[in-house]
PDB file of N, CA, C, O and CB in Angstrom:
ATOM      1  N   MET A   1       0.869  -1.170   0.000  1.00  0.00           N
ATOM      2  CA  MET A   1       0.000   0.000   0.000  1.00  0.00           C
ATOM      3  C   MET A   1       0.916   1.234   0.000  1.00  0.00           C
ATOM      4  O   MET A   1       1.827   1.355   0.819  1.00  0.00           O
ATOM      5  CB  MET A   1      -0.989  -0.002   1.249  1.00  0.00           C
ATOM      6  N   ASN A   2       0.647   2.131  -0.931  1.00  0.00           N
ATOM      7  CA  ASN A   2       1.497   3.314  -1.024  1.00  0.00           C
ATOM      8  C   ASN A   2       0.974   4.440  -0.135  1.00  0.00           C
ATOM      9  O   ASN A   2      -0.082   4.304   0.483  1.00  0.00           O
ATOM     10  CB  ASN A   2       1.589   3.789  -2.477  1.00  0.00           C
ATOM     11  N   ALA A   3       1.699   5.532  -0.069  1.00  0.00           N
ATOM     12  CA  ALA A   3       1.376   6.647   0.821  1.00  0.00           C
ATOM     13  C   ALA A   3       0.053   7.315   0.429  1.00  0.00           C
ATOM     14  O   ALA A   3      -0.710   7.731   1.300  1.00  0.00           O
ATOM     15  CB  ALA A   3       2.509   7.679   0.806  1.00  0.00           C
ATOM     16  N   ALA A   4      -0.220   7.418  -0.859  1.00  0.00           N
ATOM     17  CA  ALA A   4      -1.464   8.053  -1.306  1.00  0.00           C
ATOM     18  C   ALA A   4      -2.675   7.237  -0.875  1.00  0.00           C
ATOM     19  O   ALA A   4      -3.683   7.799  -0.447  1.00  0.00           O
ATOM     20  CB  ALA A   4      -1.464   8.228  -2.834  1.00  0.00           C
ATOM     21  N   THR A   5      -2.584   5.929  -0.985  1.00  0.00           N
ATOM     22  CA  THR A   5      -3.685   5.055  -0.574  1.00  0.00           C
ATOM     23  C   THR A   5      -3.918   5.156   0.929  1.00  0.00           C
ATOM     24  O   THR A   5      -5.059   5.211   1.388  1.00  0.00           O
ATOM     25  CB  THR A   5      -3.394   3.596  -0.970  1.00  0.00           C
ATOM     26  N   ARG A   6      -2.813   5.180   1.698  1.00  0.00           N
ATOM     27  CA  ARG A   6      -2.952   5.321   3.152  1.00  0.00           C
ATOM     28  C   ARG A   6      -3.597   6.656   3.515  1.00  0.00           C
ATOM     29  O   ARG A   6      -4.431   6.717   4.418  1.00  0.00           O
ATOM     30  CB  ARG A   6      -1.581   5.197   3.838  1.00  0.00           C
ATOM     31  N   THR A   7      -3.222   7.703   2.828  1.00  0.00           N
ATOM     32  CA  THR A   7      -3.796   9.029   3.088  1.00  0.00           C
ATOM     33  C   THR A   7      -5.282   9.037   2.773  1.00  0.00           C
ATOM     34  O   THR A   7      -6.071   9.591   3.539  1.00  0.00           O
ATOM     35  CB  THR A   7      -3.075  10.108   2.259  1.00  0.00           C
ATOM     36  N   ILE A   8      -5.670   8.440   1.674  1.00  0.00           N
ATOM     37  CA  ILE A   8      -7.095   8.398   1.294  1.00  0.00           C
ATOM     38  C   ILE A   8      -7.884   7.586   2.308  1.00  0.00           C
ATOM     39  O   ILE A   8      -8.974   7.991   2.712  1.00  0.00           O
ATOM     40  CB  ILE A   8      -7.273   7.795  -0.126  1.00  0.00           C
ATOM     41  N   ARG A   9      -7.352   6.453   2.722  1.00  0.00           N
ATOM     42  CA  ARG A   9      -8.066   5.625   3.714  1.00  0.00           C
ATOM     43  C   ARG A   9      -8.182   6.338   5.052  1.00  0.00           C
ATOM     44  O   ARG A   9      -9.211   6.250   5.723  1.00  0.00           O
ATOM     45  CB  ARG A   9      -7.351   4.279   3.907  1.00  0.00           C
ATOM     46  N   ARG A  10      -7.129   7.042   5.438  1.00  0.00           N
ATOM     47  CA  ARG A  10      -7.180   7.803   6.691  1.00  0.00           C
ATOM     48  C   ARG A  10      -8.247   8.894   6.597  1.00  0.00           C
ATOM     49  O   ARG A  10      -9.007   9.118   7.540  1.00  0.00           O
ATOM     50  CB  ARG A  10      -5.794   8.426   7.014  1.00  0.00           C
ATOM     51  N   TRP A  11      -8.292   9.570   5.446  1.00  0.00           N
ATOM     52  CA  TRP A  11      -9.288  10.619   5.244  1.00  0.00           C
ATOM     53  C   TRP A  11     -10.706  10.036   5.272  1.00  0.00           C
ATOM     54  O   TRP A  11     -11.608  10.624   5.868  1.00  0.00           O
ATOM     55  CB  TRP A  11      -9.034  11.348   3.908  1.00  0.00           C
ATOM     56  N   GLU A  12     -10.902   8.870   4.621  1.00  0.00           N
ATOM     57  CA  GLU A  12     -12.223   8.223   4.629  1.00  0.00           C
ATOM     58  C   GLU A  12     -12.627   7.837   6.046  1.00  0.00           C
ATOM     59  O   GLU A  12     -13.783   8.012   6.431  1.00  0.00           O
ATOM     60  CB  GLU A  12     -12.223   6.975   3.721  1.00  0.00           C
ATOM     61  N   TYR A  13     -11.683   7.314   6.824  1.00  0.00           N
ATOM     62  CA  TYR A  13     -11.959   6.929   8.207  1.00  0.00           C
ATOM     63  C   TYR A  13     -12.343   8.152   9.046  1.00  0.00           C
ATOM     64  O   TYR A  13     -13.313   8.114   9.802  1.00  0.00           O
ATOM     65  CB  TYR A  13     -10.733   6.223   8.821  1.00  0.00           C
ATOM     66  N   GLN A  14     -11.574   9.232   8.905  1.00  0.00           N
ATOM     67  CA  GLN A  14     -11.862  10.434   9.675  1.00  0.00           C
ATOM     68  C   GLN A  14     -13.190  11.066   9.260  1.00  0.00           C
ATOM     69  O   GLN A  14     -13.942  11.531  10.117  1.00  0.00           O
ATOM     70  CB  GLN A  14     -10.734  11.440   9.511  1.00  0.00           C
ATOM     71  N   SER A  15     -13.489  11.089   7.962  1.00  0.00           N
ATOM     72  CA  SER A  15     -14.754  11.676   7.521  1.00  0.00           C
ATOM     73  C   SER A  15     -15.934  10.825   7.980  1.00  0.00           C
ATOM     74  O   SER A  15     -16.998  11.366   8.281  1.00  0.00           O
ATOM     75  CB  SER A  15     -14.774  11.827   5.992  1.00  0.00           C
ATOM     76  N   ALA A  16     -15.765   9.501   8.041  1.00  0.00           N
ATOM     77  CA  ALA A  16     -16.829   8.637   8.544  1.00  0.00           C
ATOM     78  C   ALA A  16     -17.069   8.901  10.030  1.00  0.00           C
ATOM     79  O   ALA A  16     -18.216   8.912  10.478  1.00  0.00           O
ATOM     80  CB  ALA A  16     -16.478   7.152   8.310  1.00  0.00           C
ATOM     81  N   ARG A  17     -15.998   9.115  10.799  1.00  0.00           N
ATOM     82  CA  ARG A  17     -16.147   9.423  12.227  1.00  0.00           C
ATOM     83  C   ARG A  17     -16.849  10.755  12.424  1.00  0.00           C
ATOM     84  O   ARG A  17     -17.710  10.878  13.294  1.00  0.00           O
ATOM     85  CB  ARG A  17     -14.777   9.444  12.922  1.00  0.00           C
ATOM     86  N   VAL A  18     -16.493  11.755  11.627  1.00  0.00           N
ATOM     87  CA  VAL A  18     -17.125  13.072  11.734  1.00  0.00           C
ATOM     88  C   VAL A  18     -18.601  12.970  11.364  1.00  0.00           C
ATOM     89  O   VAL A  18     -19.447  13.570  12.028  1.00  0.00           O
ATOM     90  CB  VAL A  18     -16.409  14.104  10.825  1.00  0.00           C
ATOM     91  N   ALA A  19     -18.920  12.218  10.313  1.00  0.00           N
ATOM     92  CA  ALA A  19     -20.319  12.054   9.903  1.00  0.00           C
ATOM     93  C   ALA A  19     -21.122  11.356  10.988  1.00  0.00           C
ATOM     94  O   ALA A  19     -22.263  11.737  11.250  1.00  0.00           O
ATOM     95  CB  ALA A  19     -20.409  11.262   8.591  1.00  0.00           C
ATOM     96  N   ALA A  20     -20.550  10.345  11.622  1.00  0.00           N
ATOM     97  CA  ALA A  20     -21.248   9.640  12.703  1.00  0.00           C
ATOM     98  C   ALA A  20     -21.484  10.567  13.885  1.00  0.00           C
ATOM     99  O   ALA A  20     -22.561  10.555  14.482  1.00  0.00           O
ATOM    100  CB  ALA A  20     -20.448   8.405  13.153  1.00  0.00           C
ATOM    101  N   ALA A  21     -20.484  11.366  14.223  1.00  0.00           N
ATOM    102  CA  ALA A  21     -20.636  12.311  15.338  1.00  0.00           C
ATOM    103  C   ALA A  21     -21.710  13.352  15.019  1.00  0.00           C
ATOM    104  O   ALA A  21     -22.488  13.731  15.894  1.00  0.00           O
ATOM    105  CB  ALA A  21     -19.291  13.011  15.644  1.00  0.00           C
ATOM    106  N   LEU A  22     -21.752  13.808  13.784  1.00  0.00           N
ATOM    107  CA  LEU A  22     -22.783  14.781  13.387  1.00  0.00           C
ATOM    108  C   LEU A  22     -24.181  14.176  13.470  1.00  0.00           C
ATOM    109  O   LEU A  22     -25.126  14.839  13.899  1.00  0.00           O
ATOM    110  CB  LEU A  22     -22.520  15.288  11.962  1.00  0.00           C
ATOM    111  N   ARG A  23     -24.310  12.910  13.056  1.00  0.00           N
ATOM    112  CA  ARG A  23     -25.624  12.251  13.159  1.00  0.00           C
ATOM    113  C   ARG A  23     -26.083  12.168  14.604  1.00  0.00           C
ATOM    114  O   ARG A  23     -27.251  12.413  14.906  1.00  0.00           O
ATOM    115  CB  ARG A  23     -25.574  10.843  12.548  1.00  0.00           C
ATOM    116  N   VAL A  24     -25.156  11.819  15.504  1.00  0.00           N
ATOM    117  CA  VAL A  24     -25.499  11.735  16.932  1.00  0.00           C
ATOM    118  C   VAL A  24     -25.928  13.100  17.449  1.00  0.00           C
ATOM    119  O   VAL A  24     -26.928  13.204  18.160  1.00  0.00           O
ATOM    120  CB  VAL A  24     -24.301  11.201  17.758  1.00  0.00           C
ATOM    121  N   ARG A  25     -25.193  14.140  17.107  1.00  0.00           N
ATOM    122  CA  ARG A  25     -25.528  15.502  17.561  1.00  0.00           C
ATOM    123  C   ARG A  25     -26.881  15.956  17.014  1.00  0.00           C
ATOM    124  O   ARG A  25     -27.666  16.578  17.730  1.00  0.00           O
ATOM    125  CB  ARG A  25     -24.432  16.495  17.129  1.00  0.00           C
ATOM    126  N   MET A  26     -27.151  15.647  15.757  1.00  0.00           N
ATOM    127  CA  MET A  26     -28.431  16.043  15.159  1.00  0.00           C
ATOM    128  C   MET A  26     -29.586  15.338  15.855  1.00  0.00           C
ATOM    129  O   MET A  26     -30.610  15.961  16.137  1.00  0.00           O
ATOM    130  CB  MET A  26     -28.448  15.729  13.651  1.00  0.00           C
ATOM    131  N   ARG A  27     -29.435  14.042  16.138  1.00  0.00           N
ATOM    132  CA  ARG A  27     -30.496  13.328  16.856  1.00  0.00           C
ATOM    133  C   ARG A  27     -30.734  13.945  18.232  1.00  0.00           C
ATOM    134  O   ARG A  27     -31.881  14.104  18.650  1.00  0.00           O
ATOM    135  CB  ARG A  27     -30.140  11.838  17.002  1.00  0.00           C
ATOM    136  N   GLN A  28     -29.664  14.291  18.932  1.00  0.00           N
ATOM    137  CA  GLN A  28     -29.798  14.911  20.252  1.00  0.00           C
ATOM    138  C   GLN A  28     -30.481  16.263  20.149  1.00  0.00           C
ATOM    139  O   GLN A  28     -31.329  16.591  20.979  1.00  0.00           O
ATOM    140  CB  GLN A  28     -28.427  15.067  20.917  1.00  0.00           C
ATOM    141  N   ALA A  29     -30.127  17.050  19.145  1.00  0.00           N
ATOM    142  CA  ALA A  29     -30.722  18.377  18.981  1.00  0.00           C
ATOM    143  C   ALA A  29     -32.206  18.271  18.633  1.00  0.00           C
ATOM    144  O   ALA A  29     -33.009  19.084  19.090  1.00  0.00           O
ATOM    145  CB  ALA A  29     -29.979  19.167  17.893  1.00  0.00           C
ATOM    146  N   LEU A  30     -32.566  17.290  17.840  1.00  0.00           N
ATOM    147  CA  LEU A  30     -33.970  17.134  17.467  1.00  0.00           C
ATOM    148  C   LEU A  30     -34.819  16.643  18.627  1.00  0.00           C
ATOM    149  O   LEU A  30     -36.013  16.936  18.687  1.00  0.00           O
ATOM    150  CB  LEU A  30     -34.097  16.178  16.303  1.00  0.00           C
ATOM    151  N   ARG A  31     -34.219  15.899  19.550  1.00  0.00           N
ATOM    152  CA  ARG A  31     -34.967  15.424  20.714  1.00  0.00           C
ATOM    153  C   ARG A  31     -35.168  16.510  21.765  1.00  0.00           C
ATOM    154  O   ARG A  31     -36.108  16.444  22.557  1.00  0.00           O
ATOM    155  CB  ARG A  31     -34.256  14.246  21.337  1.00  0.00           C
ATOM    156  N   ARG A  32     -34.296  17.500  21.775  1.00  0.00           N
ATOM    157  CA  ARG A  32     -34.369  18.552  22.768  1.00  0.00           C
ATOM    158  C   ARG A  32     -35.598  19.417  22.553  1.00  0.00           C
ATOM    159  O   ARG A  32     -35.912  19.766  21.416  1.00  0.00           O
ATOM    160  CB  ARG A  32     -33.114  19.403  22.732  1.00  0.00           C
ATOM    161  N   GLU A  33     -36.294  19.766  23.615  1.00  0.00           N
ATOM    162  CA  GLU A  33     -37.496  20.589  23.524  1.00  0.00           C
ATOM    163  C   GLU A  33     -37.411  21.775  24.478  1.00  0.00           C
ATOM    164  O   GLU A  33     -38.435  22.218  24.998  1.00  0.00           O
ATOM    165  CB  GLU A  33     -38.745  19.751  23.828  1.00  0.00           C
ATOM    166  N   SER A  34     -36.221  22.292  24.715  1.00  0.00           N
ATOM    167  CA  SER A  34     -36.030  23.309  25.744  1.00  0.00           C
ATOM    168  C   SER A  34     -36.732  24.626  25.425  1.00  0.00           C
ATOM    169  O   SER A  34     -37.233  25.272  26.346  1.00  0.00           O
ATOM    170  CB  SER A  34     -34.564  23.560  25.937  1.00  0.00           C
ATOM    171  N   GLY A  35     -36.791  25.051  24.171  1.00  0.00           N
ATOM    172  CA  GLY A  35     -37.402  26.327  23.830  1.00  0.00           C
ATOM    173  C   GLY A  35     -38.807  26.220  23.292  1.00  0.00           C
ATOM    174  O   GLY A  35     -39.376  27.214  22.841  1.00  0.00           O
ATOM    175  N   GLN A  36     -39.377  25.027  23.333  1.00  0.00           N
ATOM    176  CA  GLN A  36     -40.687  24.815  22.720  1.00  0.00           C
ATOM    177  C   GLN A  36     -41.778  25.612  23.429  1.00  0.00           C
ATOM    178  O   GLN A  36     -42.611  26.216  22.753  1.00  0.00           O
ATOM    179  CB  GLN A  36     -41.038  23.334  22.732  1.00  0.00           C
ATOM    180  N   GLY A  37     -41.810  25.642  24.756  1.00  0.00           N
ATOM    181  CA  GLY A  37     -42.848  26.356  25.488  1.00  0.00           C
ATOM    182  C   GLY A  37     -42.812  27.849  25.214  1.00  0.00           C
ATOM    183  O   GLY A  37     -43.855  28.473  25.016  1.00  0.00           O
ATOM    184  N   THR A  38     -41.625  28.422  25.200  1.00  0.00           N
ATOM    185  CA  THR A  38     -41.472  29.848  24.934  1.00  0.00           C
ATOM    186  C   THR A  38     -41.950  30.186  23.528  1.00  0.00           C
ATOM    187  O   THR A  38     -42.618  31.199  23.324  1.00  0.00           O
ATOM    188  CB  THR A  38     -40.012  30.275  25.116  1.00  0.00           C
ATOM    189  N   THR A  39     -41.615  29.357  22.579  1.00  0.00           N
ATOM    190  CA  THR A  39     -42.036  29.590  21.197  1.00  0.00           C
ATOM    191  C   THR A  39     -43.555  29.529  21.076  1.00  0.00           C
ATOM    192  O   THR A  39     -44.160  30.351  20.389  1.00  0.00           O
ATOM    193  CB  THR A  39     -41.388  28.562  20.257  1.00  0.00           C
ATOM    194  N   GLU A  40     -44.163  28.567  21.736  1.00  0.00           N
ATOM    195  CA  GLU A  40     -45.628  28.457  21.688  1.00  0.00           C
ATOM    196  C   GLU A  40     -46.293  29.694  22.283  1.00  0.00           C
ATOM    197  O   GLU A  40     -47.271  30.196  21.728  1.00  0.00           O
ATOM    198  CB  GLU A  40     -46.098  27.198  22.438  1.00  0.00           C
ATOM    199  N   TYR A  41     -45.783  30.185  23.388  1.00  0.00           N
ATOM    200  CA  TYR A  41     -46.354  31.391  23.990  1.00  0.00           C
ATOM    201  C   TYR A  41     -46.153  32.606  23.090  1.00  0.00           C
ATOM    202  O   TYR A  41     -47.042  33.450  22.985  1.00  0.00           O
ATOM    203  CB  TYR A  41     -45.728  31.648  25.364  1.00  0.00           C
ATOM    204  N   ALA A  42     -45.006  32.702  22.446  1.00  0.00           N
ATOM    205  CA  ALA A  42     -44.750  33.828  21.546  1.00  0.00           C
ATOM    206  C   ALA A  42     -45.726  33.801  20.366  1.00  0.00           C
ATOM    207  O   ALA A  42     -46.242  34.843  19.962  1.00  0.00           O
ATOM    208  CB  ALA A  42     -43.289  33.794  21.037  1.00  0.00           C
ATOM    209  N   ILE A  43     -45.973  32.631  19.824  1.00  0.00           N
ATOM    210  CA  ILE A  43     -46.938  32.515  18.716  1.00  0.00           C
ATOM    211  C   ILE A  43     -48.330  32.880  19.196  1.00  0.00           C
ATOM    212  O   ILE A  43     -49.060  33.579  18.494  1.00  0.00           O
ATOM    213  CB  ILE A  43     -46.937  31.082  18.127  1.00  0.00           C
ATOM    214  N   LEU A  44     -48.710  32.420  20.380  1.00  0.00           N
ATOM    215  CA  LEU A  44     -50.027  32.732  20.936  1.00  0.00           C
ATOM    216  C   LEU A  44     -50.201  34.231  21.142  1.00  0.00           C
ATOM    217  O   LEU A  44     -51.241  34.786  20.787  1.00  0.00           O
ATOM    218  CB  LEU A  44     -50.233  31.996  22.259  1.00  0.00           C
ATOM    219  N   VAL A  45     -49.208  34.887  21.703  1.00  0.00           N
ATOM    220  CA  VAL A  45     -49.276  36.336  21.919  1.00  0.00           C
ATOM    221  C   VAL A  45     -49.360  37.062  20.582  1.00  0.00           C
ATOM    222  O   VAL A  45     -50.117  38.023  20.447  1.00  0.00           O
ATOM    223  CB  VAL A  45     -48.048  36.832  22.722  1.00  0.00           C
ATOM    224  N   GLY A  46     -48.595  36.612  19.597  1.00  0.00           N
ATOM    225  CA  GLY A  46     -48.655  37.230  18.270  1.00  0.00           C
ATOM    226  C   GLY A  46     -50.038  37.125  17.645  1.00  0.00           C
ATOM    227  O   GLY A  46     -50.537  38.092  17.070  1.00  0.00           O
ATOM    228  N   VAL A  47     -50.654  35.963  17.755  1.00  0.00           N
ATOM    229  CA  VAL A  47     -52.005  35.779  17.214  1.00  0.00           C
ATOM    230  C   VAL A  47     -52.998  36.674  17.940  1.00  0.00           C
ATOM    231  O   VAL A  47     -53.863  37.279  17.306  1.00  0.00           O
ATOM    232  CB  VAL A  47     -52.441  34.305  17.326  1.00  0.00           C
ATOM    233  N   LEU A  48     -52.885  36.765  19.260  1.00  0.00           N
ATOM    234  CA  LEU A  48     -53.793  37.618  20.023  1.00  0.00           C
ATOM    235  C   LEU A  48     -53.632  39.092  19.652  1.00  0.00           C
ATOM    236  O   LEU A  48     -54.622  39.821  19.592  1.00  0.00           O
ATOM    237  CB  LEU A  48     -53.556  37.431  21.516  1.00  0.00           C
ATOM    238  N   VAL A  49     -52.418  39.533  19.406  1.00  0.00           N
ATOM    239  CA  VAL A  49     -52.182  40.919  18.991  1.00  0.00           C
ATOM    240  C   VAL A  49     -52.826  41.187  17.639  1.00  0.00           C
ATOM    241  O   VAL A  49     -53.452  42.228  17.441  1.00  0.00           O
ATOM    242  CB  VAL A  49     -50.672  41.218  18.929  1.00  0.00           C
ATOM    243  N   VAL A  50     -52.675  40.259  16.717  1.00  0.00           N
ATOM    244  CA  VAL A  50     -53.292  40.427  15.398  1.00  0.00           C
ATOM    245  C   VAL A  50     -54.807  40.491  15.519  1.00  0.00           C
ATOM    246  O   VAL A  50     -55.444  41.324  14.874  1.00  0.00           O
ATOM    247  CB  VAL A  50     -52.884  39.280  14.458  1.00  0.00           C
ATOM    248  N   ILE A  51     -55.389  39.624  16.332  1.00  0.00           N
ATOM    249  CA  ILE A  51     -56.846  39.635  16.541  1.00  0.00           C
ATOM    250  C   ILE A  51     -57.285  40.960  17.153  1.00  0.00           C
ATOM    251  O   ILE A  51     -58.302  41.517  16.741  1.00  0.00           O
ATOM    252  CB  ILE A  51     -57.278  38.460  17.450  1.00  0.00           C
ATOM    253  N   ALA A  52     -56.538  41.473  18.129  1.00  0.00           N
ATOM    254  CA  ALA A  52     -56.880  42.748  18.760  1.00  0.00           C
ATOM    255  C   ALA A  52     -56.820  43.894  17.755  1.00  0.00           C
ATOM    256  O   ALA A  52     -57.694  44.761  17.751  1.00  0.00           O
ATOM    257  CB  ALA A  52     -55.939  43.030  19.935  1.00  0.00           C
ATOM    258  N   ILE A  53     -55.800  43.905  16.907  1.00  0.00           N
ATOM    259  CA  ILE A  53     -55.676  44.974  15.906  1.00  0.00           C
ATOM    260  C   ILE A  53     -56.839  44.918  14.924  1.00  0.00           C
ATOM    261  O   ILE A  53     -57.413  45.951  14.581  1.00  0.00           O
ATOM    262  CB  ILE A  53     -54.333  44.863  15.148  1.00  0.00           C
ATOM    263  N   VAL A  54     -57.188  43.725  14.474  1.00  0.00           N
ATOM    264  CA  VAL A  54     -58.310  43.575  13.536  1.00  0.00           C
ATOM    265  C   VAL A  54     -59.613  44.017  14.197  1.00  0.00           C
ATOM    266  O   VAL A  54     -60.417  44.705  13.569  1.00  0.00           O
ATOM    267  CB  VAL A  54     -58.427  42.107  13.049  1.00  0.00           C
ATOM    268  N   ALA A  55     -59.833  43.635  15.449  1.00  0.00           N
ATOM    269  CA  ALA A  55     -61.061  44.006  16.153  1.00  0.00           C
ATOM    270  C   ALA A  55     -61.144  45.522  16.338  1.00  0.00           C
ATOM    271  O   ALA A  55     -62.206  46.110  16.134  1.00  0.00           O
ATOM    272  CB  ALA A  55     -61.131  43.299  17.519  1.00  0.00           C
ATOM    273  N   ILE A  56     -60.062  46.142  16.713  1.00  0.00           N
ATOM    274  CA  ILE A  56     -60.064  47.597  16.899  1.00  0.00           C
ATOM    275  C   ILE A  56     -60.321  48.301  15.572  1.00  0.00           C
ATOM    276  O   ILE A  56     -61.047  49.295  15.526  1.00  0.00           O
ATOM    277  CB  ILE A  56     -58.725  48.072  17.504  1.00  0.00           C
ATOM    278  N   THR A  57     -59.740  47.800  14.512  1.00  0.00           N
ATOM    279  CA  THR A  57     -59.946  48.407  13.194  1.00  0.00           C
ATOM    280  C   THR A  57     -61.398  48.266  12.745  1.00  0.00           C
ATOM    281  O   THR A  57     -61.981  49.214  12.219  1.00  0.00           O
ATOM    282  CB  THR A  57     -59.010  47.767  12.158  1.00  0.00           C
ATOM    283  N   LEU A  58     -61.975  47.102  12.949  1.00  0.00           N
ATOM    284  CA  LEU A  58     -63.359  46.870  12.511  1.00  0.00           C
ATOM    285  C   LEU A  58     -64.372  47.653  13.350  1.00  0.00           C
ATOM    286  O   LEU A  58     -65.353  48.170  12.816  1.00  0.00           O
ATOM    287  CB  LEU A  58     -63.684  45.381  12.576  1.00  0.00           C
ATOM    288  N   PHE A  59     -64.136  47.740  14.656  1.00  0.00           N
ATOM    289  CA  PHE A  59     -65.105  48.369  15.555  1.00  0.00           C
ATOM    290  C   PHE A  59     -64.709  49.782  15.959  1.00  0.00           C
ATOM    291  O   PHE A  59     -65.216  50.293  16.957  1.00  0.00           O
ATOM    292  CB  PHE A  59     -65.277  47.527  16.791  1.00  0.00           C
ATOM    293  N   LYS A  60     -63.828  50.419  15.220  1.00  0.00           N
ATOM    294  CA  LYS A  60     -63.351  51.753  15.573  1.00  0.00           C
ATOM    295  C   LYS A  60     -64.481  52.778  15.703  1.00  0.00           C
ATOM    296  O   LYS A  60     -64.484  53.537  16.672  1.00  0.00           O
ATOM    297  CB  LYS A  60     -62.359  52.226  14.540  1.00  0.00           C
ATOM    298  N   PRO A  61     -65.444  52.835  14.770  1.00  0.00           N
ATOM    299  CA  PRO A  61     -66.527  53.825  14.938  1.00  0.00           C
ATOM    300  C   PRO A  61     -67.347  53.599  16.213  1.00  0.00           C
ATOM    301  O   PRO A  61     -67.687  54.559  16.905  1.00  0.00           O
ATOM    302  CB  PRO A  61     -67.455  53.785  13.729  1.00  0.00           C
ATOM    303  N   LYS A  62     -67.664  52.358  16.523  1.00  0.00           N
ATOM    304  CA  LYS A  62     -68.437  52.061  17.743  1.00  0.00           C
ATOM    305  C   LYS A  62     -67.635  52.402  18.996  1.00  0.00           C
ATOM    306  O   LYS A  62     -68.173  52.933  19.968  1.00  0.00           O
ATOM    307  CB  LYS A  62     -68.851  50.574  17.774  1.00  0.00           C
ATOM    308  N   ILE A  63     -66.344  52.089  18.958  1.00  0.00           N
ATOM    309  CA  ILE A  63     -65.500  52.410  20.109  1.00  0.00           C
ATOM    310  C   ILE A  63     -65.406  53.921  20.286  1.00  0.00           C
ATOM    311  O   ILE A  63     -65.416  54.417  21.412  1.00  0.00           O
ATOM    312  CB  ILE A  63     -64.090  51.800  19.943  1.00  0.00           C
ATOM    313  N   GLN A  64     -65.314  54.652  19.181  1.00  0.00           N
ATOM    314  CA  GLN A  64     -65.239  56.114  19.247  1.00  0.00           C
ATOM    315  C   GLN A  64     -66.530  56.698  19.829  1.00  0.00           C
ATOM    316  O   GLN A  64     -66.482  57.613  20.652  1.00  0.00           O
ATOM    317  CB  GLN A  64     -64.972  56.703  17.845  1.00  0.00           C
ATOM    318  N   GLN A  65     -67.674  56.175  19.406  1.00  0.00           N
ATOM    319  CA  GLN A  65     -68.949  56.644  19.954  1.00  0.00           C
ATOM    320  C   GLN A  65     -69.033  56.361  21.446  1.00  0.00           C
ATOM    321  O   GLN A  65     -69.458  57.218  22.220  1.00  0.00           O
ATOM    322  CB  GLN A  65     -70.127  55.983  19.226  1.00  0.00           C
ATOM    323  N   LEU A  66     -68.631  55.169  21.849  1.00  0.00           N
ATOM    324  CA  LEU A  66     -68.664  54.813  23.269  1.00  0.00           C
ATOM    325  C   LEU A  66     -67.725  55.714  24.070  1.00  0.00           C
ATOM    326  O   LEU A  66     -68.083  56.165  25.158  1.00  0.00           O
ATOM    327  CB  LEU A  66     -68.278  53.331  23.464  1.00  0.00           C
ATOM    328  N   TRP A  67     -66.550  55.974  23.552  1.00  0.00           N
ATOM    329  CA  TRP A  67     -65.577  56.828  24.225  1.00  0.00           C
ATOM    330  C   TRP A  67     -66.116  58.252  24.365  1.00  0.00           C
ATOM    331  O   TRP A  67     -65.966  58.878  25.415  1.00  0.00           O
ATOM    332  CB  TRP A  67     -64.244  56.834  23.456  1.00  0.00           C
ATOM    333  N   ASP A  68     -66.744  58.759  23.302  1.00  0.00           N
ATOM    334  CA  ASP A  68     -67.315  60.102  23.353  1.00  0.00           C
ATOM    335  C   ASP A  68     -68.455  60.176  24.367  1.00  0.00           C
ATOM    336  O   ASP A  68     -68.581  61.171  25.080  1.00  0.00           O
ATOM    337  CB  ASP A  68     -67.813  60.523  21.967  1.00  0.00           C
ATOM    338  N   ALA A  69     -69.291  59.129  24.438  1.00  0.00           N
ATOM    339  CA  ALA A  69     -70.388  59.111  25.417  1.00  0.00           C
ATOM    340  C   ALA A  69     -69.842  59.088  26.833  1.00  0.00           C
ATOM    341  O   ALA A  69     -70.378  59.765  27.711  1.00  0.00           O
ATOM    342  CB  ALA A  69     -71.304  57.896  25.187  1.00  0.00           C
ATOM    343  N   ILE A  70     -68.796  58.328  27.069  1.00  0.00           N
ATOM    344  CA  ILE A  70     -68.210  58.283  28.405  1.00  0.00           C
ATOM    345  C   ILE A  70     -67.608  59.655  28.755  1.00  0.00           C
ATOM    346  O   ILE A  70     -67.783  60.149  29.868  1.00  0.00           O
ATOM    347  CB  ILE A  70     -67.124  57.167  28.492  1.00  0.00           C
ATOM    348  N   ALA A  71     -66.895  60.266  27.789  1.00  0.00           N
ATOM    349  CA  ALA A  71     -66.271  61.565  28.041  1.00  0.00           C
ATOM    350  C   ALA A  71     -67.331  62.636  28.320  1.00  0.00           C
ATOM    351  O   ALA A  71     -67.162  63.450  29.228  1.00  0.00           O
ATOM    352  CB  ALA A  71     -65.398  61.981  26.841  1.00  0.00           C
ATOM    353  N   SER A  72     -68.418  62.642  27.549  1.00  0.00           N
ATOM    354  CA  SER A  72     -69.454  63.652  27.798  1.00  0.00           C
ATOM    355  C   SER A  72     -70.168  63.384  29.112  1.00  0.00           C
ATOM    356  O   SER A  72     -70.590  64.327  29.781  1.00  0.00           O
ATOM    357  CB  SER A  72     -70.469  63.681  26.645  1.00  0.00           C
ATOM    358  N   GLY A  73     -70.314  62.129  29.496  1.00  0.00           N
ATOM    359  CA  GLY A  73     -70.917  61.786  30.788  1.00  0.00           C
ATOM    360  C   GLY A  73     -70.062  62.263  31.942  1.00  0.00           C
ATOM    361  O   GLY A  73     -70.580  62.760  32.942  1.00  0.00           O
ATOM    362  N   ILE A  74     -68.774  62.118  31.811  1.00  0.00           N
ATOM    363  CA  ILE A  74     -67.854  62.561  32.872  1.00  0.00           C
ATOM    364  C   ILE A  74     -67.835  64.088  32.926  1.00  0.00           C
ATOM    365  O   ILE A  74     -67.811  64.664  34.014  1.00  0.00           O
ATOM    366  CB  ILE A  74     -66.411  62.004  32.632  1.00  0.00           C
ATOM    367  N   ASN A  75     -67.847  64.752  31.768  1.00  0.00           N
ATOM    368  CA  ASN A  75     -67.850  66.206  31.751  1.00  0.00           C
ATOM    369  C   ASN A  75     -69.159  66.772  32.299  1.00  0.00           C
ATOM    370  O   ASN A  75     -69.170  67.891  32.811  1.00  0.00           O
ATOM    371  CB  ASN A  75     -67.613  66.712  30.338  1.00  0.00           C
ATOM    372  N   GLY A  76     -70.264  66.026  32.204  1.00  0.00           N
ATOM    373  CA  GLY A  76     -71.545  66.490  32.709  1.00  0.00           C
ATOM    374  C   GLY A  76     -71.678  66.393  34.216  1.00  0.00           C
ATOM    375  O   GLY A  76     -72.633  66.920  34.786  1.00  0.00           O
ATOM    376  N   LEU A  77     -70.736  65.728  34.871  1.00  0.00           N
ATOM    377  CA  LEU A  77     -70.823  65.604  36.319  1.00  0.00           C
ATOM    378  C   LEU A  77     -70.463  66.878  36.966  1.00  0.00           C
ATOM    379  O   LEU A  77     -70.476  66.974  38.193  1.00  0.00           O
ATOM    380  CB  LEU A  77     -69.945  64.506  36.831  1.00  0.00           C
TER     381      LEU A  77
END
């Protein structure tokens, strides 16, 4: 076996070890659920904000009338 063949085999062995280590790390990372709860809450808050913005936009005239009635009621005291 010449030096080039030994070098290629060594490289193949090392690349196989690196690939195996990467597979193990990927499996561990996929099993981890450490940030899942925080992400779910962030998505929930985002959806609620969007719903609130849509509701305020749709009901803006009614909210304005209600606000004006409350303000005039307070000023009449």
